[in-house]
KETORVEX-992241 format. One line per field, with one value per residue: residue number from 1; residue in one letter; x, y, z of N, C-alpha, C in turn. Coordinates in steps of 0.2 Angstrom, whole numbers. Each point is the difference from the previous one (the first is absolute). Layout:
N
domi	c(NUM, ...)
lumro	c(A, ...)
n.px	c(X, ...)
n.py	c(Y, ...)
n.pz	c(Z, ...)
ca.px	c(X, ...)
ca.py	c(Y, ...)
ca.pz	c(Z, ...)
c.px	c(X, ...)
c.py	c(Y, ...)
c.pz	c(Z, ...)
//
This chain:
271
domi	c(1, 2, 3, 4, 5, 6, 7, 8, 9, 10, 11, 12, 13, 14, 15, 16, 17, 18, 19, 20, 21, 22, 23, 24, 25, 26, 27, 28, 29, 30, 31, 32, 33, 34, 35, 36, 37, 38, 39, 40, 41, 42, 43, 44, 45, 46, 47, 48, 49, 50, 51, 52, 53, 54, 55, 56, 57, 58, 59, 60, 61, 62, 63, 64, 65, 66, 67, 68, 69, 70, 71, 72, 73, 74, 75, 76, 77, 78, 79, 80, 81, 82, 83, 84, 85, 86, 87, 88, 89, 90, 91, 92, 93, 94, 95, 96, 97, 98, 99, 100, 101, 102, 103, 104, 105, 106, 107, 108, 109, 110, 111, 112, 113, 114, 115, 116, 117, 118, 119, 120, 121, 122, 123, 124, 125, 126, 127, 128, 129, 130, 131, 132, 133, 134, 135, 136, 137, 138, 139, 140, 141, 142, 143, 144, 145, 146, 147, 148, 149, 150, 151, 152, 153, 154, 155, 156, 157, 158, 159, 160, 161, 162, 163, 164, 165, 166, 167, 168, 169, 170, 171, 172, 173, 174, 175, 176, 177, 178, 179, 180, 181, 182, 183, 184, 185, 186, 187, 188, 189, 190, 191, 192, 193, 194, 195, 196, 197, 198, 199, 200, 201, 202, 203, 204, 205, 206, 207, 208, 209, 210, 211, 212, 213, 214, 215, 216, 217, 218, 219, 220, 221, 222, 223, 224, 225, 226, 227, 228, 229, 230, 231, 232, 233, 234, 235, 236, 237, 238, 239, 240, 241, 242, 243, 244, 245, 246, 247, 248, 249, 250, 251, 252, 253, 254, 255, 256, 257, 258, 259, 260, 261, 262, 263, 264, 265, 266, 267, 268, 269, 270, 271)
lumro	c(M, D, N, H, I, I, K, P, G, Q, H, I, R, L, D, D, F, S, P, D, D, H, G, D, W, K, G, K, K, E, K, G, L, A, K, L, V, E, L, R, Q, E, L, D, R, Q, Q, G, L, L, Y, A, E, H, K, Y, K, L, L, I, V, L, Q, A, M, D, T, A, G, K, D, G, V, I, R, S, V, L, E, G, V, N, P, Q, G, V, R, V, A, A, F, K, V, P, T, P, I, E, A, D, H, D, Y, L, W, R, V, H, A, Q, A, P, G, K, G, E, L, V, V, F, N, R, S, H, Y, E, Q, V, L, V, V, R, V, H, Q, L, E, P, E, E, T, W, R, R, H, Y, A, E, I, N, A, F, E, R, M, L, A, D, D, G, A, I, I, L, K, F, F, L, H, I, D, K, D, E, Q, K, K, R, L, L, E, R, L, E, D, P, A, K, N, W, K, F, S, A, S, D, L, P, E, R, K, L, W, P, E, Y, M, K, A, Y, E, E, A, L, S, L, T, S, T, A, Y, A, P, W, Y, L, V, P, S, N, S, N, W, Y, R, N, L, V, V, A, S, V, I, V, D, A, M, Q, K, L, D, M, H, Y, P, A, P, T, Q, D, L, A, Q, F, R, K, A, L, E, A, E)
n.px	c(285, 5, -5, 1, 6, -1, 3, 5, -3, -1, -3, -5, -4, -4, -5, 7, -1, -1, -7, -1, 5, 3, 2, 6, -4, -1, -5, 4, -9, -1, 4, -4, -6, 3, 1, -5, 0, 2, -4, -5, 2, 1, -5, 0, 5, -2, -6, 3, 3, -4, -3, 2, 2, -5, -2, -3, -5, -5, -1, -6, -4, -5, -2, -4, -4, -5, 1, 5, 0, 1, -4, -4, 2, -1, -5, -1, 0, -3, -5, 0, 1, 6, -5, 3, -1, -4, -2, -6, -1, -3, 1, -4, -7, 3, 3, -3, 2, -1, -6, 6, 3, 7, -4, 5, -4, -7, 2, 2, -5, -4, 7, 4, 4, 4, -1, -6, -4, -1, -7, -2, -4, 4, 1, 7, -2, -4, 8, 3, -3, 0, 4, 4, -2, 1, 7, 5, 6, 1, -1, 2, -3, -6, 0, 2, -5, -3, 3, -2, -4, 0, 1, -6, -1, 1, -3, -6, 1, 4, -3, 0, -5, -2, -3, -6, -4, -9, -2, -5, -1, -9, -3, -4, -2, 6, -1, -4, 2, 7, -2, -4, 4, 1, -5, 1, 7, -3, 3, -5, -8, 5, 0, -8, 2, -3, 7, 0, -7, 0, 6, -5, -3, 5, -1, -3, -1, 0, -2, -2, -1, -3, -3, -1, -2, -3, -2, -1, 1, 2, 5, 7, 0, -5, 0, -5, -1, -5, -4, -1, -5, -2, 8, 0, 0, -4, -3, -2, -1, -1, 0, -1, -3, -2, -2, -2, 1, -3, -3, -2, -3, -3, 1, -3, 4, -1, -1, 8, 1, -2, -4, 7, -3, 6, 0, -4, 1, 6, -2, -5, 9, 5, -7)
n.py	c(347, 0, -7, 5, -2, 6, -3, 4, 2, -3, -1, 5, -5, 3, -2, 2, 7, -4, 5, -8, -1, -4, -3, 0, 5, -5, -2, 4, 1, -4, -5, 1, 0, -6, -4, 3, -2, -6, 3, 2, -1, -1, 2, 2, -6, -4, 1, -2, -5, 3, 1, -4, -5, 2, -7, -6, 2, 0, -1, -1, -1, 3, -3, 0, -5, 6, 0, -2, 7, 7, 5, -6, 0, 6, 0, -5, 0, 7, -6, 5, 2, 0, 2, 0, 5, 1, 0, 4, -2, 3, 1, 5, 5, 3, 4, 6, -1, -5, 2, 6, -7, -3, -7, 0, 7, -1, -3, 4, 5, -5, -2, -8, 3, 2, -6, 4, -3, 2, 0, -2, 3, -4, 1, 1, -5, 4, 3, -7, 2, 5, 3, -6, -2, 6, -3, 1, -5, 3, -5, 5, 3, -4, -1, 8, -2, -7, 2, 6, -5, -5, 8, 4, -6, 3, 6, 0, -6, 4, 3, -6, 2, -2, -4, -1, -5, 0, -5, 2, -5, 4, -4, 2, -5, 0, 2, -1, -6, 2, 0, -6, -2, 5, -1, -4, 1, 1, -3, -3, 3, 1, -7, -1, 1, 5, 3, -4, 1, 7, 0, -4, 5, 4, -6, -1, 6, -2, -6, 1, 5, -3, -6, 6, 3, -6, -1, 7, -1, -6, 1, -1, 9, -2, -5, -2, -2, -4, 1, -6, 3, -8, -3, 1, -6, -1, 4, 0, -8, 0, 4, -4, -7, 1, 4, -3, -6, 5, 2, -6, -1, 8, -5, 2, 3, -2, 5, -2, 1, 9, 1, 1, -5, -2, 6, -2, -7, 2, 6, -3, -7, 5, 1)
n.pz	c(-471, -3, -1, 4, -2, -4, -3, -2, -3, 8, -7, 5, 2, 4, -5, -2, 4, 5, 0, 0, -4, 3, -8, 5, 0, -5, 4, 1, 1, 4, -5, -4, 5, 4, -6, -1, 6, -4, -6, 6, 5, -5, -2, 5, -2, -5, 0, 4, -4, -6, 7, 6, -5, 0, -4, 0, -7, 3, -4, 3, -3, 3, -3, -2, -3, 0, 6, -6, 4, -4, 4, -3, -7, 0, 3, -3, -7, 1, 5, 6, -3, 3, 1, 5, -6, 1, -7, 2, -6, -1, -5, 0, 0, -4, 5, 1, 5, 1, -1, 4, 2, -1, -3, -4, 0, 1, -4, -6, 0, 1, -4, 3, 5, 0, 2, -3, 5, -8, 2, -7, 5, -5, -6, -2, 3, 3, -2, 2, 5, 6, -3, -1, 6, 4, -6, 7, -3, -5, -4, -4, 5, 1, -7, -2, 5, -5, -3, 2, 1, -8, -3, 4, 0, -6, 0, 2, -4, -7, 3, 1, -3, 6, -4, 3, -6, 2, -6, 4, 0, -1, 0, -4, 1, -1, -4, -3, 2, -2, -5, -1, 2, -3, -4, 2, 0, 6, 1, -7, 6, 2, 0, -1, -6, -2, 0, 3, 0, -1, 5, 3, -3, 3, 3, -6, 1, 6, 0, -5, 3, 5, -5, -4, 7, 1, -6, 1, 8, -2, 4, -2, -2, -3, 2, -2, 5, -2, 5, 1, -1, 0, 3, 6, 4, -6, -3, 5, 0, -6, 1, 5, -3, -5, 4, 5, -5, -2, 8, -1, -7, 2, 6, 2, 2, 7, -1, -1, 4, -3, 7, 3, 0, 1, -1, -5, -3, 0, -5, -2, 1, -1, -3)
ca.px	c(-7, 1, -5, -6, 4, -1, 5, 0, -3, -7, -7, -4, -6, -2, -3, 3, 3, -7, 4, -1, 5, 3, 7, 3, -2, -8, -4, 5, -2, 4, 9, 0, -2, 5, 5, -1, 2, 6, 3, 0, 6, 8, -3, 1, 6, 2, -1, 3, 6, -3, 0, 7, 6, 0, 4, -6, -8, -6, -7, -7, -6, -6, -5, -6, -8, -4, -1, 7, 4, 6, 0, 2, 8, 6, -3, 2, 8, 5, -2, 7, 4, 1, -4, 7, 3, -6, -6, -4, -3, -6, -2, -8, 1, 4, -2, -1, 9, 3, -2, 2, 6, -2, -3, 6, 6, -1, 1, 9, 2, -2, 3, 4, 5, 6, -2, -7, -5, -6, -5, -5, -9, -1, 7, 0, -4, -5, 1, -1, -7, -6, -1, -3, -7, -3, 0, 0, 5, 1, 3, 6, 3, 2, 5, 5, 1, 5, 9, -1, 0, 6, 4, 2, 2, 7, 3, -1, 2, 7, 3, 1, -7, -3, -7, -3, -5, -4, -8, -3, -4, -6, -8, -6, -3, 3, -1, -10, 1, 2, -5, -7, 2, 3, -7, -2, 4, 1, 7, 3, -3, 3, 6, -4, -1, -6, 5, 1, -3, 2, 5, 1, -3, 7, 4, 4, 3, 5, 3, 5, 6, 4, 4, 7, 4, 7, 2, 3, 4, 3, 6, 3, 2, -6, -5, -5, -3, -6, -1, -6, -2, -5, -1, 4, 8, 7, 1, 5, 6, 4, 1, 7, 7, 4, 3, 5, 2, 4, 4, 6, 4, 3, 7, -1, 2, 2, 8, 3, 1, 6, 4, 0, -5, 4, 2, -7, -1, 3, -3, -5, -3, 4, -5)
ca.py	c(5, 1, 0, 5, 7, 2, -2, 5, -3, -4, 3, -5, -1, 0, -4, -6, 0, -1, 5, -3, -4, 1, -2, -8, 0, -4, -3, 3, 7, 0, 0, 8, 5, -1, 2, 7, 2, 2, 2, 6, -1, 1, 6, 4, 1, 2, 7, 5, -1, 2, 5, 2, -1, 8, 1, -2, 0, -5, 3, -3, 2, -6, 2, -4, 4, 1, -6, -3, -1, 4, 1, -3, -3, 4, -1, -6, 0, 5, 2, 0, 5, 7, 8, 3, -3, -5, 5, -1, 5, -1, 3, 2, 4, 4, 7, 5, 2, -8, 0, 4, -4, -7, -4, -3, 6, -1, -8, -2, 3, -4, -7, 0, 1, -6, -1, -1, -4, 3, -3, 4, -3, 3, 3, 2, -6, 2, 4, -2, -5, 5, 5, -4, -2, 6, 6, 7, 1, -5, -7, 1, 3, -5, -7, 2, 0, -4, 0, 4, -3, -2, 3, 2, -5, -3, 5, -1, -8, 1, 5, -5, -1, -7, 1, -5, 3, -5, 0, -2, 0, -4, -1, 3, -4, 1, 9, -1, -2, 6, 8, -2, 1, 7, 1, -4, 3, 9, 0, 1, 3, 5, -1, -1, 5, -1, -1, -6, -5, 1, -3, -6, -4, 1, -4, -2, 6, 1, -6, 3, 4, -4, -3, 5, 6, -5, -3, 4, 3, -3, 0, -2, 2, 3, -5, 0, -4, -2, -2, -2, 5, -1, 0, 7, -3, -5, 7, 2, -3, 2, 8, 1, -2, 5, 4, -4, -3, 6, 2, -4, 1, 6, -2, 6, -1, 7, 5, 1, 7, 2, 1, -6, -1, -2, 5, 4, -5, 0, 6, -3, -3, 4, 4)
ca.pz	c(-1, -6, -5, -1, -3, -5, -4, -5, -7, 0, -2, 3, -2, 8, -1, 1, 6, 3, 9, 7, -1, 6, -1, 3, 9, 0, 5, 4, 1, 6, 1, -4, 5, 5, -2, 0, 5, 1, -7, 2, 4, -4, -2, 6, 3, -6, 1, 4, -3, -6, 2, 1, -6, -5, -8, -3, 1, -1, -4, -1, -5, 1, -6, 1, 0, 7, 6, 1, 4, 1, 5, 3, -1, 3, 8, 1, 1, 3, 6, 4, -7, 1, -5, -3, -7, -5, -2, -8, -2, -5, -5, -1, -6, 2, 4, -6, 1, -2, -7, -4, 0, -4, 6, 5, 5, 5, 3, 3, 6, 5, -1, 5, 1, 3, 6, 0, -3, -2, -4, -4, 0, -8, -2, -9, -4, -1, -7, -6, 1, 0, -6, -5, 1, -2, -7, 1, -6, -6, 0, -2, 5, 6, -3, 2, 8, 0, -2, 4, 6, 2, 0, 6, 7, -1, 2, 7, 1, 2, 6, 6, 3, -1, -3, 0, 1, 2, -1, 4, -6, 3, -5, 1, 3, 7, 0, 1, 8, 4, 0, 2, 6, 0, 2, 5, 6, 0, 0, -5, -6, 0, -6, -6, -5, -6, -6, 0, -5, -8, 0, 0, -8, -6, 2, -6, -1, 4, -2, -6, 1, 5, -3, -2, 6, 6, -2, -3, 5, 6, -3, 3, 8, 2, -1, 0, 2, -2, 3, 0, 7, 3, 5, 3, 5, -5, 1, 4, -1, -7, 0, 5, 0, -9, 2, 4, -4, -4, 4, 4, -3, 1, 5, 3, 4, 4, -2, 6, 6, -2, 6, 4, 5, 6, 2, 3, 5, 5, 4, 4, 6, 4, 5)
c.px	c(5, -5, -6, 4, -2, 6, 2, -3, -5, -6, -5, -7, -3, -4, 5, 2, -6, 2, -2, 6, 5, 7, 1, -4, -9, -1, 6, 1, 5, 5, 0, 3, 6, 7, -2, 3, 8, 4, -1, 6, 5, -2, 2, 6, 4, -1, 4, 8, 0, 1, 7, 4, -2, 2, -6, -5, -4, -7, -3, -3, -7, -5, -6, -8, -2, -1, 5, 3, 7, 0, 1, 7, 4, -2, 5, 8, 5, 0, 6, 6, 3, -2, 7, 5, -7, -5, -5, -1, -8, -4, -5, -1, 6, -3, 3, 10, 2, -2, 1, 8, -2, 0, 5, 3, -3, 1, 10, -1, 0, 4, 2, 6, 6, -2, -5, -4, -8, -5, -2, -8, -4, 4, -1, -4, -5, -3, -4, -7, -6, 1, -2, -7, -5, -1, 2, 5, -1, 3, 8, 5, 1, 4, 7, 4, 4, 6, 1, 2, 7, 7, 0, -1, 10, 5, 2, 4, 7, 0, -3, -7, -2, -6, -3, -8, -4, -6, -4, -7, -3, -4, -5, -4, 1, 1, -6, 1, 1, -3, -5, 3, 2, -9, -2, 2, 0, 8, 5, -3, 5, 5, -3, -1, -6, 3, 0, -3, 0, 8, 0, -4, 5, 4, 4, 5, 6, 5, 4, 4, 6, 5, 5, 2, 5, 5, 6, 4, 1, 8, 5, 2, -9, -4, -8, -3, -7, -3, -7, -3, -9, -3, 5, 5, 4, 2, 7, 6, 3, 3, 5, 5, 2, 4, 6, 6, 5, 5, 7, 5, 8, 6, -1, 4, 1, 6, 3, 2, 6, 6, 2, -5, 1, 0, -8, -2, 4, -2, -6, -1, 2, -5, -2)
c.py	c(0, -2, 6, 7, -1, 1, 6, -2, -4, 2, -5, 2, 0, -8, -8, -2, -1, 2, -3, -4, 0, -3, -5, 3, 0, -1, 1, 7, 2, 1, 8, 6, 1, 4, 9, 3, 0, 3, 9, 1, -1, 6, 3, 0, 5, 9, 4, -1, 5, 9, 2, 1, 6, -2, -1, 3, -5, 2, -6, 1, -5, 3, -5, 2, 0, -6, -5, -1, 3, 0, -6, -4, 6, -2, -6, -1, 3, 0, -1, 4, 6, 6, 3, -3, -3, 6, -6, 6, -2, 4, -1, 3, 5, 7, 3, 3, -6, -1, 4, -1, -5, -3, -4, 5, -4, -7, 0, 5, -4, -6, 2, 4, -5, -3, -2, -6, 3, -5, 4, -3, 3, 5, 3, -5, 3, 3, -5, -7, 4, 4, -4, -2, 5, 3, 7, 4, -3, -6, 1, 4, -5, -5, 2, 1, -7, 2, 6, -3, -5, 3, 2, -6, -3, 4, 0, -6, 2, 6, -4, -3, -9, 2, -7, 3, -6, 3, -6, -4, -7, 0, 3, -1, 2, 8, 0, -1, 6, 7, -2, 0, 7, 3, -3, -1, 7, 1, 2, 5, 8, -1, 0, 6, 0, -1, -9, -3, 2, -2, -8, -3, 1, -5, -4, 4, 1, -6, 1, 5, -2, -5, 3, 1, -6, -3, 4, 4, -5, 0, -4, 4, 3, -6, -2, -7, -2, -3, -2, 2, 0, -2, 6, -3, -2, 7, 5, -3, 0, 7, 1, -4, 2, 6, -2, 1, 3, 4, -4, 0, 4, -2, 9, 0, 9, 4, 0, 5, 3, 2, -6, 1, -1, 5, 4, -6, 3, 5, -2, -3, 4, 4, -2)
c.pz	c(-9, -3, -1, -3, -7, -5, -5, -7, 0, 0, 6, -1, 7, 0, 3, 8, 5, 7, 4, 0, 8, 1, 3, 7, 0, 5, 7, 2, 9, 0, -4, 4, 3, -5, -3, 6, 1, -5, 3, 4, -4, -4, 4, 0, -7, -1, 5, -2, -4, 3, 1, -5, -3, -6, -3, 2, -3, -4, 0, -4, -1, -6, 2, -1, 7, 4, 1, 6, 1, 7, 7, 3, 5, 7, 1, 0, 3, 6, 3, -4, 5, -4, -2, -6, -3, 0, -5, -3, -5, -4, -3, -7, 0, -1, -8, -2, -3, -8, -6, -2, -5, 6, 6, 5, 7, 4, 1, 8, 6, 0, 5, 0, 4, 7, -1, -4, -2, -2, -4, -1, -7, -2, -7, -5, -1, -7, -6, 3, 1, -6, -5, -2, -3, -2, 1, -3, -7, 0, -1, 6, 6, 0, 2, 6, 2, 0, 7, 8, 2, 1, 6, 4, -3, 5, 8, 3, 0, 5, 5, 2, -4, -2, 0, -1, -1, -1, 2, -4, 4, -6, 1, 5, 10, 1, 3, 7, 5, -2, 7, 9, 2, 2, 5, 8, 2, 2, -5, -7, -3, -7, -6, -4, -4, -7, 0, -4, -8, -2, -2, -6, -6, 2, -5, -3, 4, 0, -6, 2, 5, -4, -4, 0, 3, -8, -6, 4, 5, -3, 5, 8, 3, 0, 2, 4, 1, 8, 2, 7, 0, 6, 3, 2, -6, -4, 4, 1, -4, 1, 6, -2, -6, 5, 5, -3, -4, 3, 5, -7, -2, 4, 5, 8, 5, -1, 6, 4, -1, 5, 5, 6, 7, 5, 4, 7, 7, 4, 3, 4, 6, 5, 4)
//
């Protein structure tokens, strides 16, 4: 899945990347779904090691336009994972208390501790996306945030955090299709928001904002992955593959016992 990574310093034009791309899995949906089952099982094992070893921490950042499937990724990829040691943090409009602090204050409070896997459903990147598109801050202010975000993520990485960031890439036609499904399916009506349509009109501005954010904040210690997401199964396969691969490279082990277990075994056998 390395072909989906954005290299440090790489300038991104989203029009150059097809949201319909299936990479080496083109025409192999059934095999891809079978592989996803294997990846979920391995992720469950790796997360158990992460929690037990209590050495590393894993932060997964999900950013996307509405309907791209952030919730779907969380449900699918983390299916079956022990909820102990796993958290999902969603960042909505700041509360009055949060707004009284710098924008990273509430984000840092949700960062993973040792042994934790934390998913950010939206994140500190809203400060260079929504804030930029809606002109909530002067340009000289939001432009400063790129360097601040890089420094923040560098600090987390230096403290042992593994950071994986995913931009779920869909096109405008696919979003229209999914919004119509929300309107037509009673089980999905609740997902529709009146703000979806005005935001949709700002699509070009959001694409420009994403292009710059991805280009300026993909680093060796906190890389961005551009994930084709018009097909849910391939989107989930990419995200799961990247996470599992990163965790396997940590070469984690269960801690050795700190006491002689033989004495406890004897005591139980003697009962």
